[in-house]
C-alpha positions in Angstrom: -5.5 2.2 -35.9 -2.5 4.0 -35.7 -4.6 6.8 -33.9 -5.4 4.7 -31.2 -2.0 3.3 -30.5 -0.8 7.0 -30.7 -3.1 7.8 -27.9 -3.0 4.6 -25.8 0.4 5.3 -25.9 0.2 9.1 -25.1 -2.2 8.3 -22.0 0.2 5.5 -20.5 3.4 7.5 -21.0 1.9 10.8 -19.2 0.3 8.8 -16.4 3.7 6.7 -16.2 5.6 10.3 -16.2 3.2 11.9 -13.2 3.8 8.5 -11.4 7.5 9.2 -11.5 6.9 12.9 -10.8 5.0 12.2 -7.5 7.3 9.6 -6.5 10.4 11.9 -6.7 8.8 14.6 -5.0 7.9 12.0 -2.2 11.4 10.8 -2.1 12.8 14.2 -1.9 10.8 14.7 1.1 7.8 16.5 0.2 5.7 14.0 2.1 6.4 16.2 5.4 4.6 19.3 4.0 1.3 19.6 5.5 -0.4 19.6 2.0 0.9 16.6 0.8 -1.6 14.6 -0.9 -0.2 10.8 -0.6 -1.3 8.7 -3.8 -0.3 4.9 -3.7 -0.5 4.6 -7.3 3.2 5.1 -7.3 4.1 2.5 -4.7 1.4 -0.2 -5.3 4.1 -2.1 -7.6 5.4 -5.5 -8.3 8.1 -5.4 -10.4 10.5 -8.8 -10.6 8.8 -10.0 -7.8 10.1 -6.9 -5.8 7.6 -4.2 -4.2 8.3 -1.0 -2.7 9.5 -2.5 0.3 11.6 -4.9 -0.6 13.5 -3.1 -3.1 16.2 -1.0 -1.9 16.7 0.5 2.0 13.4 1.6 2.8 12.5 -1.3 5.4 16.1 -1.1 6.8 17.1 2.4 7.1 13.9 5.0 6.5 12.0 4.6 9.6 9.7 7.8 9.0 9.0 7.2 5.1 8.2 3.9 5.9 6.2 4.8 8.8 4.0 7.6 6.8 3.7 5.1 3.7 2.1 2.6 6.3 -0.1 5.0 7.7 -0.9 6.2 4.4 -2.0 2.9 3.2 -4.1 2.1 6.3 -6.2 5.1 6.0 -6.7 4.5 2.1 -7.3 0.9 2.2 -5.7 -1.6 4.7 -5.7 -4.4 2.3 -2.6 -2.6 0.9 -1.0 -3.4 3.9 -0.7 -7.0 3.1 2.1 -6.0 0.7 4.3 -6.3 3.7 3.5 -10.2 3.1 5.0 -10.1 -0.4 8.0 -12.1 -0.6 10.7 -11.0 -3.2 13.0 -13.6 -5.5 15.1 -14.4 -2.3 11.8 -15.7 -0.6 12.0 -12.6 1.9 9.2 -10.5 3.1 9.9 -6.7 4.2 9.9 -8.2 7.8 12.7 -10.6 6.9 14.8 -7.9 5.6 14.3 -5.8 8.7 15.5 -9.0 11.0 18.1 -9.4 9.4 19.3 -6.0 9.3 18.7 -6.4 12.9 16.7 -3.0 13.1 14.7 -3.2 16.3 12.7 -0.1 15.4 11.9 -1.2 11.8 10.8 -4.7 12.9 8.4 -3.3 15.5 6.7 -0.9 13.0 6.1 -3.5 10.3 4.9 -5.7 13.3 2.4 -2.8 14.2 1.0 -2.6 10.9 0.9 -6.5 10.3 -1.2 -6.6 13.4 -3.9 -4.1 11.9 -3.8 -6.4 8.5 -6.9 -8.5 8.1 -4.8 -11.2 7.0 -2.2 -12.4 9.7 0.3 -14.0 7.2 1.7 -16.3 9.8 2.8 -18.8 7.2 4.8 -16.3 5.5 6.5 -15.4 8.7 7.1 -19.4 10.1 10.9 -19.7 9.3 11.7 -16.3 11.1 9.1 -16.9 14.1 11.7 -18.0 16.7 13.6 -14.8 15.7 10.6 -12.4 16.2 10.1 -13.7 19.7 12.4 -10.9 21.4 10.7 -8.1 19.7 8.2 -6.0 21.8 5.4 -5.8 19.2 5.4 -9.4 18.5 3.0 -9.7 21.2 0.7 -7.2 19.7 0.7 -9.0 16.3 0.2 -12.4 18.2 -2.8 -10.9 20.1 -4.5 -9.5 16.9 -4.3 -12.5 14.9 -7.2 -14.5 14.0 -5.3 -18.0 14.8 -5.5 -17.6 18.6 -4.4 -21.0 20.7 -6.2 -22.1 23.6 -3.1 -21.0 25.8 -2.9 -17.4 24.0 -7.2 -16.9 24.8 -6.5 -18.0 28.5 -3.3 -15.8 29.1 
């Protein structure tokens, strides 16, 4: 019994350690190199209702890194983009946070990738719907949404 626990803890510890090593390399700009192999495992987490996108300043200040992660998610598995619809403990999605920070570039980037998400997530965004009207890529998001109204279809 003790050997099993030791082996189980060893495997989990080494996996966790490597996840931190990969994430640390990424955070230090290692993703810029051509031979960087992105591993979503270190970024696909929910901890205390926070995700990679609602924790820290990624969606408010680091356009290049966010763009790289979202492109990698899209290539690996578009379902990973659904993390953009997760709410944190303050009931905010990454788009809410970007809108509050008044960062047009980040809002448009998130809207571009939400448009590629098979789940529109409009119910999660309805409280900031009026704030999104002024953003350029909001129309792209609406045009790709599965909930097209008659007016949208006949434009």
